[in-house]
TIKE-197241 format. One record per residue (C-alpha): x negated, z, y. Coordinates in steps of 0.5 Angstrom, whole numbers, plus 2048, in hexadecimal, padded with zeros to 3 digits. Each point is the difference from the previous one (the first is absolute). Example, Ala and Ser with C-alpha at 12.3 -4.5 7.8 and 13.67 -1.06 7.14 Angstrom:
<sites>
7E78107F77FE7FE807
</sites>
This chain:
<sites>
81B7D981D8058068007FE8067FE8048057FC8018077FD7FF8017F98038067FD7FC8037FA8028027FA7FA8037FC8028027F87FD8057FC8038027F98067FC8038018048067FF7FF8077FA8038037FB8008067F98027FF7FB8038057FA7FB8018027FD7F97FE8077FC8058007FA7FF8088018048008078067FC7FD8078028038067FE7FD8057FD8058057FE7FA8027FE7F98037F98017FC7FB8028057FA8008058058047FA8018067FF7F88008077FF8018008058067FB7FD8038037FA8008078038027FB8028067FE7F98027FA7FF7FC7FD7F98007FB8017FA7FE8067FC7F98027FE8008037F97FA8037FC7FF8027F97FC8068008008017F97FD7F97FF7FB8008067FD8077FC7FF7FC7FA8078027FC8067FD7FD8047FB8058078028028037F97FF8078027FF8008048067FD7FB8048057FA7FE8058068027FD8008078007F98018077FF7FE8028068047FD7FD8068037F97FF8007FB8047FA8048047F97FE7FE7FC8057FC7F88008007FD8047FA7FA8037FF7FC8057FC7FB7FE7FA8027F88007F97FE7FD8017FA7FC8037F98018058027FB8028068048017FC8068047FC7FC8058057FD8008038078037FA8038047FE7FB8038078008037FE8077FA8028047FF7FC8077F98018007FB8037FB7FB8058037F98007FD7FC8068027FA8027FB8007F97FD7FF7FD8077FA8048017FD7FF7F98017F97FF8027FD8068017F97FD8058027FC8048018077FE7F98018037FE7F98078038018007FD8077FF7F97FC8058027FB8068038047FF7FE8077FC8048068078038028018047FA7F98037FF7FD8068057FA8047FF8008078027FA8028048008077FF7FA8048047FD8067FF7FA8028047FE7F98028007FD7F88067FD7FD8038057FA8037FE7F98038037FA8068048047FB8018067FC8057FB7F97FC8017FE7FE8077FA7FB7FE8027F98027FE7FC8068018018078067FE8027FF7FA8047FB7FD7FB8068007FB8057FD8057FC7FB8017FE7FE7F98078007FE8027FC8057FB7FB7FD8048007FA8067FE8048048078008048008078038077FF7FD8078018038078007FB8048038008087FF7FC8058037FF8057FB7FE8068048077FF8048057FE7FA8058068007FD8048068057FD8057FA7FF8058017F98027FD7F97FE7F97FF8007FF7FA8057F97FF8008007FF7F98067FB8017FC7FD8067FA7FF7FB8037FD7FA8047FB8057FA7FD8037FD7FF7F98067FD7FD8037FD8068057FC7FC8038057FC8068048017FF8078008058067FE7FD8078038018057FC7FE8088008028058058077FE8038028068038047FF8078037FA8047FA8008047FC7FE7FA8047FA7FF8007FE8087F88018008007FC7FA8047FB8037FB8008077FA7FF7FC7FF7F98018007FE7F88027F88008038007F98038077FF8057FF7FB8038077FF7FE8077FF8028057FB8048078018018057FB7FF8088018037FF8078067FD7FD8028057FB7FE8068058057FC8057FB8008068037FA8028057FA7FD7FF7FA7FD8037FC8057FC8048067FA7FE7FC8017F98008028008077FA8038027FC7FB7FC8047FB8037FC8018077FB7FC7FC8037F98018028028077F8800802
</sites>
């Protein structure tokens, strides 16, 4: 498996933002033209994009029009979309809008069987589940409620219903530039040995990608980078080169 870097585009009120540890009040705006940002990442060599509708995650109206515009701007690069996808109908709308993969977060925690239904309906490659961890528990509702099960327990349960892709976020590290939570990733790799993992939360330097590549995760599928790319701490191509070390080990 060749892990890839997923540049993150988080949308709040139509603008490209980054949050610190998932807290809405910390939103920092990096642009008002999300489709243009998607096109820029593609021009920089992105092999896939990670898109989150924060409005929908917080329980507000989905930004349907701009999501579609971003997918169009990124073509032919695939886009995975998450944020507030909590029913099969919303999964279908997300995929028919052009998304390569729909990410279930709250729904996966509260109704793991729904994730299984989505896999059976749309195929395992087109469904991922977000395992967002805060204080040792999985978080829901835009990360405002961290009363879910332990991450490893959720991962095990989801693999039993057919889920093969996980986006794993250490919330305490998200937007902090402190590095990936390698211990959490190793725990989930053991709990779900056949699942593909995309690491999220904390990318701040090329050394963090190198450490991730060296962590011995047999099914590492990628890593998400957000704030560090916007702050130009490294280029997308440099991050991909650092992560490519995983293939050489």
